[in-house]
Structure formats: C-alpha cells, structure tokens
C-alpha positions in Angstrom: -17.2 13.8 10.8 -20.0 11.4 9.8 -19.8 7.6 10.4 -17.8 5.9 7.7 -19.5 2.6 8.0 -22.0 3.3 5.2 -19.1 4.0 2.8 -18.0 0.4 3.2 -21.4 -0.8 2.0 -21.4 1.4 -1.2 -21.4 -0.5 -4.4 -18.0 -0.6 -6.1 -19.4 -1.8 -9.4 -17.1 -0.8 -12.2 -18.8 1.4 -14.7 -18.1 -0.8 -17.7 -19.4 -4.3 -16.9 -17.3 -6.1 -19.4 -14.1 -5.1 -17.7 -15.7 -5.6 -14.3 -16.3 -9.2 -15.1 -12.7 -9.7 -16.2 -11.2 -8.0 -13.2 -13.4 -9.8 -10.8 -12.4 -13.1 -12.4 -8.8 -12.1 -12.2 -8.9 -11.0 -8.6 -10.8 -14.2 -7.6 -8.1 -16.5 -8.9 -5.6 -16.0 -6.1 -2.4 -17.6 -7.0 -3.8 -19.6 -9.9 -2.4 -19.2 -13.3 -4.8 -17.3 -15.6 -4.8 -17.2 -19.3 -5.4 -13.7 -20.7 -8.9 -13.6 -22.1 -9.1 -12.4 -25.7 -12.4 -10.8 -24.8 -10.3 -8.0 -23.2 -8.5 -7.3 -26.4 -11.8 -7.2 -28.2 -13.5 -5.0 -25.6 -10.7 -2.5 -25.6 -10.3 -2.6 -29.4 -14.0 -2.2 -30.1 -14.6 0.7 -27.6 -11.6 2.8 -28.5 -9.9 2.2 -31.9 -6.4 3.6 -31.6 -5.3 6.3 -34.0 -1.9 5.7 -35.5 0.8 7.7 -33.6 2.7 10.4 -35.5 5.9 9.0 -36.8 8.0 11.7 -35.1 6.1 12.0 -31.8 5.5 9.6 -28.9 3.4 10.9 -25.9 3.5 8.9 -22.7 0.8 9.6 -20.2 1.4 9.0 -16.5 -1.5 9.0 -14.0 -0.2 10.1 -10.6 -2.0 10.6 -7.3 1.0 12.2 -5.7 0.9 15.8 -4.6 3.2 18.7 -3.9 6.9 17.9 -4.2 6.2 14.3 -5.1 4.0 15.3 -8.1 6.7 17.8 -9.1 9.3 14.9 -9.1 7.3 13.0 -11.7 6.9 16.1 -13.9 10.7 16.7 -13.7 11.4 13.1 -14.4 9.3 13.2 -17.5 11.1 16.3 -18.7 14.4 14.7 -18.1 13.4 11.6 -20.1 12.2 13.7 -23.0 15.5 15.6 -23.1 17.4 12.3 -23.3 15.0 10.8 -25.8 14.1 13.3 -28.5 10.6 12.7 -30.0 9.2 11.5 -26.7 6.9 13.6 -24.5 5.9 12.6 -21.0 2.7 14.1 -19.6 2.0 13.7 -15.9 -1.7 13.9 -15.1 -3.1 14.1 -11.5 -5.7 11.5 -10.5 -7.0 11.6 -6.9 -5.8 9.0 -4.5 -9.4 7.7 -4.1 -9.3 6.6 -7.7 -6.2 4.5 -7.0 -7.3 3.2 -3.5 -11.0 2.7 -3.8 -12.4 4.2 -6.9 -13.1 2.8 -10.4 -11.8 5.5 -12.7 -8.5 3.7 -13.3 -10.1 0.4 -14.1 -12.8 2.1 -16.3 -10.2 4.0 -18.2 -8.7 0.7 -19.5 -12.1 -0.5 -20.7 -12.7 2.7 -22.6 -9.3 2.5 -24.2 -8.1 5.7 -22.6 -6.0 4.3 -19.8 -2.6 5.8 -19.0 0.5 4.5 -20.5 2.2 4.3 -17.1 0.4 3.8 -13.8 0.9 2.7 -10.2 -0.1 -0.5 -8.6 0.1 -1.8 -5.0 0.4 -5.3 -3.6 -3.4 -5.3 -3.3 -4.0 -4.5 -7.0 -1.1 -5.9 -9.0 -2.6 -9.4 -9.3 -5.9 -7.9 -10.6 -4.3 -6.0 -13.4 -1.7 -8.7 -14.2 -4.3 -11.4 -14.5 -6.6 -9.2 -16.6 -3.7 -8.7 -19.0 -3.5 -5.0 -18.6 0.1 -4.8 -17.2 2.9 -5.2 -19.7 5.2 -8.1 -18.7 8.7 -6.9 -18.0 10.7 -10.1 -17.9 12.4 -9.5 -21.3 13.6 -6.1 -20.0 15.1 -7.5 -16.8 18.7 -8.6 -17.5 20.4 -10.9 -15.1 22.3 -7.9 -13.6 19.1 -6.0 -13.1 17.5 -8.9 -11.4 20.4 -9.4 -9.0 20.4 -5.8 -8.0 16.8 -5.9 -6.6 16.2 -7.2 -3.1 14.4 -10.5 -3.6 11.3 -9.7 -1.5 10.8 -6.5 -3.5 11.1 -8.4 -6.8 8.7 -11.1 -5.4 6.2 -8.3 -4.7 5.8 -7.6 -8.4 6.0 -11.2 -9.6 2.7 -12.9 -10.6 2.6 -16.4 -11.9 6.4 -16.2 -12.2 6.4 -13.1 -14.4 7.5 -9.6 -13.5 4.8 -7.0 -14.1 6.0 -3.8 -12.5 9.0 -2.2 -10.9 9.1 -1.7 -7.1 10.8 1.6 -6.5 10.2 2.1 -2.8 9.8 0.1 0.4 7.8 1.8 3.2 7.6 0.5 6.7 4.9 0.9 9.4 5.8 2.2 12.9 4.3 3.9 15.9 4.7 7.6 16.1 4.0 9.4 19.4 3.9 12.9 20.9 7.3 12.9 22.6 6.7 16.0 24.7 3.4 14.7 26.0 4.9 11.4 26.9 7.9 13.1 28.6 5.7 15.6 30.6 3.4 12.8 31.8 6.3 10.5 32.6 5.2 7.8 30.2 7.7 5.6 28.4 7.3 4.9 24.7 5.4 1.6 24.5 7.1 -1.6 23.6 4.1 -4.0 24.2 0.4 -3.9 23.4 -0.5 -3.5 27.1 1.9 -0.6 27.4 0.3 1.0 24.3 -3.1 0.6 25.9 -2.0 2.0 29.2 -0.4 5.0 27.4 -3.6 5.6 25.5 -5.6 5.6 28.7 -3.2 8.0 30.5 -2.9 10.5 27.5 -6.4 10.5 26.2 -8.3 13.8 26.8 -11.5 15.4 25.6 -9.9 16.6 22.4 -7.2 14.0 22.0 -7.5 10.3 21.3 -5.2 7.8 22.7 -4.3 6.0 19.5 -5.0 6.5 15.8 -4.9 3.5 13.4 -6.7 3.2 10.1 -10.5 2.6 10.5 -11.6 3.5 7.0 -12.1 0.6 4.6 -9.3 0.5 2.0 -6.3 -1.5 1.0 -4.3 0.7 3.4 -6.5 -0.5 6.3 -5.5 -4.1 5.5 -1.8 -3.0 5.3 -2.1 -1.2 8.7 -3.7 -4.1 10.6 -1.9 -7.2 9.2 1.3 -6.7 11.3 -0.7 -7.0 14.5 -2.0 -10.4 13.3 1.5 -11.4 12.3 3.0 -10.4 15.6 0.5 -12.7 17.3 1.3 -15.7 15.1 -1.8 -15.4 12.9 -2.5 -14.2 9.4 -5.4 -13.4 7.1 -4.8 -16.3 4.9 -3.5 -19.8 6.0 0.0 -20.7 5.1 -1.3 -23.3 2.7 -3.1 -20.5 0.8 -6.4 -22.3 0.7 -8.3 -21.0 3.7 -8.6 -18.5 6.5 -5.6 -17.8 8.8 -7.8 -16.2 11.4 -8.5 -19.6 13.0 -5.2 -19.2 14.9 -5.4 -18.2 18.6 -3.4 -15.0 17.8 -6.3 -13.7 15.7 -8.6 -13.8 18.6 -5.9 -12.1 20.8 -5.6 -9.2 18.3 -9.3 -8.9 17.8 -9.9 -8.8 21.5 -7.2 -6.2 22.0 -8.6 -3.8 19.5 -12.2 -4.3 20.5 -11.1 -3.4 24.0 -9.5 -0.2 22.8 -12.6 0.7 20.9 -14.9 -0.1 23.8 -12.8 2.1 26.1 -13.0 5.0 23.7 -9.2 5.0 23.2 -9.2 4.9 19.4 -9.6 7.9 17.0 -12.8 6.7 15.4 -13.2 9.6 13.0 -9.8 11.2 12.2 -9.8 14.7 10.6 -7.6 13.6 7.7 -6.2 10.4 6.2 -4.2 8.4 8.7 -1.3 8.3 6.3 -0.8 12.0 7.3 1.2 12.5 10.4 -0.6 15.9 10.8 -3.1 14.0 12.9 -0.4 13.6 15.6 1.3 16.9 15.0 -2.0 18.7 15.3 -2.6 17.3 18.8 -5.5 15.2 17.7 -3.9 12.0 19.0 -1.2 10.8 21.4 0.0 8.0 19.2 -0.4 7.1 15.5 0.3 4.0 13.5 1.7 5.2 10.2 4.5 4.8 7.8 8.1 5.9 7.1 6.8 8.2 4.4 6.0 10.7 7.1 9.6 11.3 8.0 10.2 13.9 5.2 7.0 15.7 6.2 8.1 15.9 9.8 11.5 17.2 8.7 10.0 19.8 6.5 6.8 20.9 8.2 7.0 19.7 11.8 10.6 20.1 12.7 9.7 22.3 15.6 7.5 19.6 17.2 8.7 16.8 19.5 7.6 13.7 17.6 9.1 10.3 18.3 8.9 6.9 16.6 9.3 3.3 17.8 8.7 -0.1 16.3 5.1 -1.4 16.5 4.5 -2.7 20.0 4.2 -6.5 20.4 1.8 -8.8 22.3 2.9 -11.2 25.0 5.2 -13.8 23.5 5.0 -12.1 20.1 7.7 -11.0 17.8 8.6 -7.6 16.3 7.4 -7.5 12.7 6.2 -4.6 10.5 4.6 -4.4 7.1 6.7 -3.5 4.1 4.7 -1.8 1.4 5.2 0.8 -1.3 4.0 1.6 -4.7 5.1 -0.1 -7.9 5.1 1.4 -11.4 3.9 -0.5 -14.4 3.2 0.0 -18.1 -0.2 -0.5 -19.9 0.1 -3.5 -22.2 -2.6 -2.1 -24.5 -0.9 1.3 -24.9 0.1 2.2 -28.5 3.5 3.0 -26.8 3.7 0.0 -24.4 7.4 -0.7 -25.3 8.4 2.9 -24.8 6.5 3.0 -21.5 8.4 -0.1 -20.3 11.7 1.5 -21.3 10.8 4.7 -19.4 10.1 2.9 -16.1 13.2 0.7 -16.5 15.3 3.8 -17.3 14.0 5.6 -14.2 14.1 2.8 -11.5 16.0 -0.2 -12.7 19.1 1.4 -14.4 20.1 4.6 -12.7 20.9 5.0 -9.0 20.4 8.7 -8.6 16.7 8.8 -9.5 15.4 6.2 -7.0 17.9 7.6 -4.4 16.4 11.1 -4.9 12.9 9.8 -4.5 13.7 7.8 -1.4 15.8 10.3 0.5 15.0 13.8 -0.8 11.4 13.8 -2.1 10.2 11.4 0.6 11.7 8.9 3.0 11.5 5.2 2.0 13.9 2.4 1.5 15.0 1.6 -2.1 14.2 -1.7 -3.6 17.7 -2.1 -5.0 21.0 -3.1 -3.3 23.1 -0.6 -5.3 20.8 2.3 -4.4 20.8 1.4 -0.7 24.6 1.3 -0.7 24.8 4.6 -2.5 22.7 6.4 0.1 23.8 4.6 3.2 24.7 7.7 5.2 21.3 9.3 4.4 19.4 6.6 6.3 21.0 7.4 9.7 19.8 10.9 10.4 17.3 11.8 13.1 14.2 9.7 13.1 15.4 7.9 10.0 18.0 6.2 12.2 15.2 4.6 14.3 13.7 3.0 11.2 17.1 1.9 10.0 18.5 0.5 13.2 15.3 -0.8 14.8 12.6 -1.4 12.2 14.3 -2.1 8.9 15.0 -5.9 8.9 11.8 -6.8 10.8 9.6 -6.2 7.8 7.3 -8.7 6.0 6.1 -7.9 2.5 2.5 -6.8 2.0 0.9 -9.8 0.4 -0.8 -10.0 -3.0 -4.3 -10.6 -1.6 -7.3 -11.3 -3.9 -9.7 -8.4 -3.8 -12.5 -10.5 -2.3 -10.3 -11.5 0.6 -9.4 -7.9 1.3 -13.0 -6.9 1.2 -14.0 -9.6 3.7 -11.2 -8.5 6.0 -12.2 -4.8 5.8 -15.8 -5.7 6.6 -14.6 -7.7 9.6 -12.4 -4.9 10.9 -15.3 -2.4 10.4 -17.6 -4.6 12.5 -14.8 -5.1 15.1 -14.3 -1.4 15.7 -17.8 0.0 15.1 -20.0 -3.1 15.9 -21.2 -4.8 19.0 -21.3 -8.5 18.2 -18.9 -10.7 20.2 -15.4 -11.3 18.9 -16.0 -15.0 18.8 -19.1 -14.6 16.6 -17.3 -12.1 14.4 -14.3 -14.4 13.9 -16.6 -17.4 13.2 -18.4 -15.5 10.5 -15.2 -14.1 9.0 -13.6 -17.5 8.9 -16.7 -19.0 7.3 -16.7 -16.3 4.6 -13.0 -16.6 3.9 -13.1 -20.4 3.7 -16.2 -20.3 1.5 -14.3 -18.0 -0.9 -11.3 -20.3 -1.1 -13.4 -23.4 -1.5 -15.2 -21.7 -4.4 -11.8 -20.7 -6.0 -10.5 -24.2 -5.8 -13.4 -25.7 -7.7 
C-alpha cells in the first residue's frame, strides 16, 4: 500500500465556495454562539428553488454510509415508518463513508439544495453543521420525559450553544483486541499497561504480522482513536479552559514519546490492508493487537466466531487511569428540507420514543450501548454475553465523550500525529510546533 502521508496534504476545499466560507466560519467558532447567516438561506434558495411537494406525498431521503445488515436496517426502518404514516415514503440512499468522514459531497449537497432530509453527524462535525444553520433544532420536540430518558453525556454530545441538534442513538467504546491464541501459545498475558503492550508487540511481531494496529490515516476517527491515550496520561488536545493547547501537559510528551518509540521499532502497522475500524485486520493475522471499537463485537460473533479473539480495556501508562473514548453517530434533520418537520418527527419516532428500535440496532444489528436509560434497562441481559461482558463489566463506565472539536483543531492534531508516526523530527520540536499552531488558532478565534 502506498504511503498515506500525501493524502493528508490534499486540498479539502468544498466545491461550492459560498458554503465553504460559511462552514469554515462555523467550525472556527469553537464554543462561541453563532448567529445563522442569512446568506446561507439566500445561497440555498438561489441555487435550488424548491418545487412544491405533492399534497398527498412526502418523500424523506436518508443518506447512509452503512453497509450490509446495517444498511438493511435503515431500509426496513423506512418501510416501517411509511406503513405507520400513510403518505410518507422514506428512501435510503448509500453514500460512501469517505463522503461522511473526509469528503465534501455531503457539505456540497446542502449548498446545491439537494441535501438529504435526514443525515448523520459525529462529535467532530455536529458543531459545523449546527453553526451553519443546516441542522434542524430539536428542542421543541424533546419533552421533559424524553430529555430525562437520555444519559446526560449522550445528550450533551448533541447540544451546541444550549440547543439540541441531533439524536444520539448509540455509544461506542474503544478497547484493545488481541489474538488470544497467539498470546496463549507464546505465554504472553493480555497487556494492562503501555509497557506491557510494547513488550507484547515486540514478542509477537513477525515478518507478516505487526505488533499493534492503531489508526494512522488522517480522519476524525484518528483523533477519536488517539485521544484516550492523552487522557490516560493526564493531557488533552485542548486545555480545560478551552482557549489553548492541552498538549503542554507532561502527559502529552509521554504519549508522543511512547508512540514514536513504537514506530521507530517497527511495531506499528503503518499501512493496514483495510480500515482500522474493521477487526478483520486482527482476524486475518495481520496484527497481534488492534485498537478498535465495540462495534466489532457483532462482526466477531457472526463472521469470526471460530477464531480466538480477546478484548481488554486500553492499557494505561505509569500512574495513569483507565479511560476510553465514547463515540457513536448521531442522526439529524436538514433544516432547509421541504419536509424538515416530518424528518424531525421520523428521527424522534425511531430513536427517542420507542425502545425496540434502538435496542435492535444496539444488540442485534451491531453492538453498541444505547443512549437512553430505558433502552439500556430493556436489554440488560443482552450486554453480558461473551466479549460483550468485557465491555460491560470492565470498560463501560470508564468512558469520556468524544469532544466537539473545531475542524481546524482536528486538522492540526491529525497533521501532528502524521508527523509523529511517519516523520523524523524530535518529539520536543513536534510538540512545540503543534502547541504554537493550536494556541495561534485559539488566539485568532478569541479576537
């Protein structure tokens, strides 16, 4: 596989410059309150005048990057809603994950007036779309009872400037998966500390097998994968005050030095054969250990049940504490859709009112933790089977929500990690430059 570093330097300019300026301004505002720019209304209205919808027909379009059984779930959900709501049709259209993670198709679609009625956002993108006025506010749809049913951290993850902009329907946790048979045959215990993880990588690495796989490709997922290691060491990407770099803490240097050492020793899987969200990397014998998420449990149960795969909490540094990242997608409605109200009602119906739909998604279609107390209670026994029990008993409860980071901050961090893993400059020089760039960004935002 070719070196991925050039990909990080590709321009991510959004095709339609008008929306690009709005989104850039929104993402650069951090936690500041932003007034919706009327230019966005004008831009969308001018470029795509909407045709009046037929009086007896409402078509909701969902853009989904999911595949296989997960994509089928959304199709069936649309069919179920249509049956219960005559006159409403729900069309689920596949959009590649690249267009959700790193591409510009989603953003461009809103500028052209052809954006979906329902779409997915992450912690890394929700602020951008909320501040640009694209997400439909959902406060009026959330009754006091609905609000009380959501775990507070989950609801906080979709709240921007004190308004709710999406529905969190899953909570996914990071962990360390390992080749249980390989560890057992070589007499190596599952690692609990960073040093034990490094030693296991040294012992189990071979010509065709890496010691450890962690995301090395620049994306929001890379930030999600690496943040827990900073948190464990007492550092963060952004200072607690929210107005500067958090990489000035000693723990940041500890984490950077550790992973630079892994890279220098050739212990990391620098060019994985598939996305590191896919446990097939470990199952295929390509690596001895893999940092990935709880979503892989269903794939292990369905496709790799005959393989000895284990999972443990993320190892911790000396004096550090167990902490993992809690992520997961959120679903929102397009504020500029001709059917914005119906789109909002659809997502509320699916994930804020019923218990069976989110429970099916989190336990049958995939494995994740629900964002609602009632759903968690309804499926309690389903979270204590096989590898699920490791997440439930040892990892769930140590999570920290994926932060709503400004896009510029994420890009600075991704570039820093890229230089850490693939570059040769000293860790001190790299951190000094990264801190300077982060602080310059926040100073500019505060002006």
